[in-house]
Backbone as CSV, one residue per row, in Angstrom:
resi,resn,N_x,N_y,N_z,CA_x,CA_y,CA_z,C_x,C_y,C_z
1,MET,92.155,58.296,56.788,92.470,57.229,55.474,91.715,58.480,54.342
2,ASP,92.440,58.380,53.137,91.953,58.709,52.099,92.099,57.677,51.078
3,ILE,91.108,57.402,50.464,91.216,56.438,49.411,90.367,56.448,47.910
4,VAL,90.665,56.684,47.136,90.025,57.505,45.761,89.525,56.133,45.159
5,VAL,88.569,55.907,44.804,88.084,54.613,43.766,87.301,55.487,42.336
6,ARG,87.762,55.381,40.966,87.071,55.572,39.899,86.299,55.004,39.424
7,GLY,85.694,55.506,38.595,84.485,54.691,38.284,84.742,54.191,36.540
8,LYS,84.476,53.068,36.020,84.713,53.041,34.066,83.037,52.223,34.239
9,ASN,82.121,52.281,34.760,80.867,51.741,34.342,80.827,50.295,33.951
10,ARG,81.819,49.349,34.717,81.773,48.196,34.077,80.568,47.555,35.382
11,PRO,79.638,46.198,34.756,78.777,45.513,35.761,79.682,45.048,36.840
12,VAL,78.827,44.998,38.206,79.213,44.382,39.266,78.320,42.867,38.983
13,SER,79.007,41.435,39.619,79.022,40.543,39.518,77.656,40.204,40.718
14,SER,77.070,39.267,40.998,75.940,39.315,42.165,76.458,39.246,43.332
15,ARG,77.392,38.294,43.714,78.150,37.905,44.884,79.987,38.587,44.572
16,LEU,80.508,38.990,45.597,81.583,39.117,45.925,82.585,38.309,46.550
17,ASP,81.575,37.758,47.787,82.163,37.009,48.909,83.660,36.615,48.922
18,ALA,83.702,35.985,48.032,85.320,34.968,47.966,86.250,35.991,47.463
19,ALA,85.880,37.096,46.454,87.128,38.002,46.564,87.560,38.848,47.766
20,ALA,86.283,39.469,48.487,86.403,39.981,49.768,87.153,39.725,51.530
21,ARG,87.372,38.082,50.680,88.138,37.394,51.889,87.417,37.581,52.876
22,GLU,86.117,37.700,53.071,85.138,37.574,54.247,83.641,36.903,54.100
23,LYS,83.218,35.995,54.661,82.114,35.569,54.068,81.017,35.787,55.196
24,VAL,79.857,36.094,54.285,78.301,36.115,55.105,77.857,35.309,55.464
25,SER,77.620,34.856,56.713,77.086,33.308,57.128,75.778,33.573,57.475
26,ARG,75.312,34.269,57.902,74.199,34.902,58.006,73.381,36.214,58.292
27,ILE,72.566,36.539,57.486,71.955,37.917,57.483,70.854,38.208,58.703
28,ALA,71.353,38.643,59.896,70.115,38.674,60.806,68.978,39.435,60.326
29,LYS,69.068,40.483,60.402,68.095,41.840,59.857,68.578,43.061,59.072
30,PHE,67.908,43.226,58.250,67.544,44.369,57.310,66.458,45.281,57.562
31,THR,67.008,46.316,57.635,65.918,47.527,57.677,66.122,49.025,56.595
32,HIS,64.923,49.566,56.634,65.409,50.876,55.640,64.289,51.400,56.175
33,ASP,64.717,53.015,56.358,63.066,53.868,56.403,63.880,54.938,55.214
34,ALA,62.531,54.428,54.818,62.285,55.722,53.557,63.234,56.820,53.566
35,GLY,64.245,57.304,52.683,64.644,58.581,52.685,65.538,58.864,53.657
36,ARG,65.952,57.805,54.701,66.931,58.188,55.862,67.677,57.461,56.464
37,ALA,67.809,55.969,56.391,68.607,55.304,56.614,68.877,54.055,56.005
38,PHE,69.191,53.432,55.633,69.770,51.772,55.655,70.216,51.350,56.507
39,SER,70.197,49.668,57.331,70.667,49.103,58.009,70.889,47.418,57.686
40,LEU,71.908,47.070,57.820,71.815,45.643,57.361,72.754,45.083,58.761
41,ARG,72.381,43.996,59.766,72.913,42.863,60.649,73.109,41.871,60.005
42,TYR,74.436,41.344,60.121,74.896,40.135,59.549,76.116,39.319,60.683
43,VAL,76.402,38.140,60.444,77.190,37.536,60.967,77.988,37.381,60.099
44,SER,79.627,37.179,60.004,80.547,37.391,59.227,81.423,36.263,59.604
45,ARG,82.259,35.756,58.475,83.519,35.004,58.908,84.625,35.243,58.096
46,VAL,85.857,35.056,58.804,86.963,35.461,57.594,87.321,34.221,56.978
47,THR,87.528,34.621,55.487,88.273,33.251,54.683,89.660,33.802,54.078
48,GLY,89.801,34.906,53.853,91.272,35.356,53.438,92.174,34.445,54.645
49,THR,93.538,34.789,53.532,94.357,34.312,54.632,95.691,35.385,54.468
50,GLY,95.547,36.722,54.274,96.699,37.495,54.333,96.721,37.810,55.914
51,LEU,97.933,38.763,56.190,98.316,38.920,57.708,96.642,39.737,58.567
52,SER,96.308,40.545,58.035,95.104,41.333,58.523,93.985,40.325,58.606
53,ASP,93.862,39.482,57.544,92.665,38.137,57.667,92.939,36.886,58.852
54,ARG,94.332,36.922,59.331,95.026,36.074,60.076,94.741,36.735,61.497
55,ILE,94.860,37.347,61.648,94.976,38.568,62.862,93.038,38.457,63.505
56,MET,92.537,39.206,62.074,90.954,38.736,62.368,90.669,37.764,63.059
57,LYS,90.876,36.519,62.228,90.243,35.495,62.588,90.441,34.873,63.811
58,ALA,91.930,35.459,64.366,92.737,35.035,65.487,91.720,36.000,66.818
59,LEU,91.580,37.738,66.333,90.857,38.062,66.872,89.213,37.734,67.556
60,SER,88.663,37.555,66.507,87.324,37.432,66.645,86.721,35.628,66.733
61,GLY,87.880,35.109,66.777,87.072,33.479,66.960,86.527,32.940,65.312
62,ASP,86.526,33.714,65.006,86.319,33.418,63.309,84.504,33.764,63.334
63,ARG,84.109,34.563,64.487,82.470,35.181,64.290,83.215,36.406,64.512
64,ILE,82.205,37.325,63.641,81.975,38.654,63.531,80.790,39.451,63.490
65,ASP,80.174,39.787,64.614,78.796,40.401,64.514,78.793,41.577,63.824
66,VAL,78.675,42.010,62.546,78.418,43.421,61.790,77.177,43.834,61.993
67,ARG,77.492,45.389,61.884,76.062,46.503,61.772,76.282,47.418,60.874
68,LEU,75.937,47.436,59.334,76.058,48.446,58.845,74.966,49.366,58.818
69,THR,75.054,50.835,58.965,74.166,51.660,58.762,74.499,52.821,58.043
70,CYS,73.763,53.208,56.581,73.849,54.416,55.871,73.164,54.978,55.753
71,HIS,74.014,56.355,56.292,72.499,57.619,56.417,73.194,58.787,55.020
72,GLY,72.767,57.966,54.000,72.716,59.238,53.156,74.287,58.661,52.348
73,SER,75.232,59.774,52.403,76.779,59.131,52.074,77.607,59.088,53.033
74,VAL,77.357,58.615,54.189,77.967,58.344,55.563,77.851,57.046,55.862
75,LEU,78.273,55.744,55.700,78.067,54.878,56.334,78.951,54.790,57.420
76,VAL,77.851,53.933,58.803,78.453,53.354,60.289,79.179,51.998,60.147
77,VAL,79.825,51.505,60.524,80.179,50.128,60.471,80.761,50.040,61.899
78,GLU,79.511,49.327,62.620,80.112,48.919,64.003,80.558,47.115,63.854
79,THR,81.597,46.407,64.564,81.787,45.158,64.788,81.590,44.596,66.312
80,ASP,81.409,43.673,66.652,81.334,42.951,67.677,82.162,41.640,67.913
81,LEU,83.435,41.643,68.627,84.076,40.398,68.133,83.876,39.644,69.531
82,GLY,83.082,39.548,70.337,82.624,39.102,71.579,83.413,39.744,72.745
83,PHE,84.496,39.892,72.501,85.496,40.342,74.012,85.339,41.854,73.818
84,THR,85.148,42.499,72.558,85.362,44.106,71.898,84.360,44.237,70.851
85,ARG,84.223,45.851,71.014,83.354,46.417,69.962,83.882,47.208,69.421
86,THR,84.431,47.509,68.211,84.719,48.556,67.030,84.047,49.106,66.137
87,ALA,84.498,50.207,65.875,83.584,51.365,64.793,84.407,51.924,63.664
88,ALA,83.311,52.382,62.658,84.160,52.982,61.590,82.623,54.104,61.345
89,VAL,83.448,55.097,61.139,82.450,55.843,60.340,83.113,56.471,58.955
90,VAL,82.643,56.051,57.611,83.017,56.436,56.709,82.142,57.432,55.770
91,GLY,82.559,58.113,55.605,81.986,59.613,54.716,82.614,59.159,53.203
92,MET,81.576,59.358,51.899,81.558,59.293,50.461,81.656,60.454,50.302
93,VAL,82.340,61.278,49.547,82.029,62.156,48.487,82.941,62.404,47.093
94,PRO,81.461,62.458,46.562,81.625,62.694,45.077,82.630,63.746,44.404
95,THR,84.090,62.868,43.516,85.203,63.960,43.274,84.985,63.681,41.253
96,GLU,85.765,64.615,40.540,85.647,64.400,39.652,86.718,62.903,39.028
97,GLN,87.524,62.516,40.150,88.163,61.381,39.831,87.221,60.184,40.073
98,GLY,86.319,60.175,41.109,85.308,59.196,41.702,85.189,59.317,42.597
99,THR,85.052,58.700,43.976,84.357,58.954,45.398,85.554,59.006,46.064
100,ARG,85.698,59.820,46.939,86.571,60.115,48.181,85.846,59.668,49.113
101,LEU,86.776,58.565,50.262,86.170,58.407,51.278,86.911,58.994,52.392
102,ASN,86.354,59.270,53.479,87.009,59.844,54.834,86.622,59.021,55.911
103,ALA,87.638,58.618,56.732,87.035,57.712,57.410,87.489,57.975,59.107
104,ALA,86.669,57.679,60.220,87.350,57.676,61.783,86.904,56.589,62.039
105,PHE,87.912,56.180,63.367,87.804,54.821,64.068,87.369,54.982,65.288
106,GLY,86.765,54.278,66.195,86.484,54.075,67.329,86.792,52.728,67.833
107,VAL,87.219,52.556,69.271,87.220,52.036,70.231,86.623,52.229,71.821
108,ARG,86.408,51.079,72.611,85.898,51.335,73.799,87.028,51.887,75.145
109,ARG,86.775,52.991,75.689,87.824,53.156,76.347,88.254,51.783,77.049
110,GLY,89.728,51.910,77.787,90.215,50.825,78.596,91.582,50.833,78.631
111,ALA,92.207,49.897,78.795,93.640,49.440,78.343,94.149,49.304,76.947
112,LEU,95.467,49.967,76.811,95.835,49.609,75.702,95.251,50.657,74.882
113,LEU,94.350,51.694,74.780,93.767,52.695,74.257,94.179,52.829,72.853
114,GLY,95.667,53.314,72.714,96.263,53.753,71.947,96.555,52.359,71.053
115,LEU,97.005,51.366,71.299,97.139,50.342,70.336,96.181,50.086,69.887
116,ARG,95.226,49.571,70.528,93.985,48.865,70.050,93.057,50.185,69.073
117,LEU,93.054,51.271,68.933,93.056,52.172,68.061,93.843,51.946,66.855
118,ALA,94.855,51.745,66.707,95.887,51.784,65.721,95.512,50.477,65.040
119,LEU,95.330,49.304,65.897,94.943,48.059,65.395,93.732,48.032,64.643
120,THR,92.935,48.917,65.407,91.363,48.677,64.506,91.540,49.757,63.007
121,ARG,92.423,50.984,63.131,92.894,51.647,62.134,93.079,50.497,61.196
122,TRP,94.233,49.869,61.321,94.939,48.992,60.357,93.845,47.846,59.715
123,LEU,92.769,47.320,60.701,92.416,46.357,60.229,91.180,46.897,59.323
124,PHE,90.191,47.684,59.800,89.151,48.394,58.988,90.513,48.713,57.547
125,GLY,91.194,49.519,57.661,91.751,49.814,56.413,92.478,49.173,55.555
126,ALA,93.247,47.929,55.896,93.046,46.651,55.084,91.893,46.118,54.587
127,PHE,91.066,45.838,55.466,89.494,45.493,54.405,89.111,46.385,53.789
128,LEU,88.913,47.341,53.626,88.591,48.541,53.197,88.900,48.744,51.586
129,ARG,90.829,48.840,51.987,91.720,48.750,50.411,91.058,47.501,49.816
130,ARG,91.380,46.433,50.128,91.111,45.107,49.242,89.390,45.279,48.914
131,ASP,88.823,45.156,49.511,87.548,45.415,49.091,87.199,46.810,47.620
132,LEU,88.009,47.515,48.104,87.772,48.877,46.912,88.485,48.647,45.974
133,GLY,89.673,48.003,45.838,90.331,47.732,45.129,89.517,46.743,44.227
134,ILE,88.307,45.989,44.836,87.729,44.808,43.998,86.775,45.182,43.148
135,VAL,86.165,46.198,43.692,84.897,46.972,43.193,85.185,48.409,42.007
136,GLU,86.258,48.582,42.269,86.702,49.420,41.379,86.567,49.418,40.020
137,GLY,85.714,50.754,39.738,85.221,50.871,38.358,83.763,50.097,38.062
138,MET,83.185,49.165,38.992,82.119,48.482,38.785,81.039,49.122,38.846
139,ARG,79.652,49.213,38.637,78.600,49.624,38.776,77.379,48.316,39.595
140,LEU,76.560,48.616,40.407,75.596,47.551,40.985,74.591,47.111,40.049
141,ARG,74.166,46.383,39.497,73.068,46.244,38.446,72.012,45.927,39.364
142,ALA,70.947,46.876,39.219,69.334,46.448,39.763,68.615,45.641,39.237
143,ASP,68.656,44.815,38.530,67.974,43.351,37.685,68.704,42.110,38.205
144,VAL,68.722,42.394,39.637,69.461,40.997,40.491,68.024,40.671,41.189
145,ASP,68.338,38.888,41.711,67.150,38.544,42.433,67.708,38.072,43.864
146,ASP,67.925,39.364,44.853,68.484,39.323,46.237,67.592,40.449,46.834
147,ALA,66.973,40.090,48.047,66.410,40.394,48.520,66.667,41.671,49.194
148,THR,67.878,41.647,49.770,69.159,42.593,50.295,69.420,43.925,49.603
149,LEU,69.740,43.653,48.169,70.003,44.551,47.331,69.173,45.072,46.924
150,GLN,67.827,44.699,46.827,66.997,45.158,46.608,66.325,46.363,47.409
151,GLY,66.246,45.682,48.962,65.902,46.725,49.518,67.676,47.829,49.533
152,LEU,68.392,47.724,49.380,69.600,49.052,49.498,68.521,49.878,48.107
153,PHE,68.317,48.702,47.065,68.388,49.715,45.539,66.826,50.882,46.035
154,ASP,66.140,50.014,46.830,64.726,50.976,47.317,65.120,51.773,48.385
155,PHE,66.342,51.924,49.338,66.380,53.050,49.908,67.408,54.016,49.117
156,LEU,68.123,53.770,48.005,68.350,54.630,47.635,67.828,55.453,46.551
157,ARG,67.060,55.097,45.956,65.768,55.384,45.503,64.641,56.403,45.951
158,SER,64.586,55.797,47.679,63.496,56.759,48.304,64.784,58.235,49.035
159,ARG,65.973,58.025,48.672,66.919,59.241,49.117,66.599,60.247,48.026
160,ARG,66.820,59.512,46.608,66.912,60.600,45.978,65.540,61.374,45.428
161,ARG,64.190,60.699,46.160,63.033,61.110,46.118,62.790,62.263,47.448
162,ALA,63.825,61.692,48.469,63.706,62.856,49.613,64.113,64.172,49.278
163,ARG,65.230,64.187,48.776,66.163,65.486,48.037,65.117,66.525,47.127
164,ARG,63.918,65.972,46.390,63.130,66.917,45.336,62.852,67.477,46.001
């Protein structure tokens, strides 16, 4: 997958739940290790009506346990649908045009491996393309009253300090 997001320096509104077609129903755990990793675990449900949304809702029973871990410019996304688990590793590389994303996807071994991997890639890709279209050209504002976002900002600031 090769997606480019171009920046235009517009501020982001505080919540994107409705536009993202997925609703965070419960944040279970948020952690960060200064300068090393940022991790967020939450339970999500599908709110969109597109084909990929309907398939994800049917597969997950409308409950997706998500774990996001950011190691600098590499994001690991793990999903647990109850009967199966999937993963995506997304590397973010700044370019003159914006940020280039390179992604790899994984599923557990088992029956229909090729089909399950193709479906996983398609579902993650559909979600990422939609989300990236929403946030294209936006900037996160650091003046919001949200503990999770403030934790992310603290982690990002610690990364800057760790590189010095």
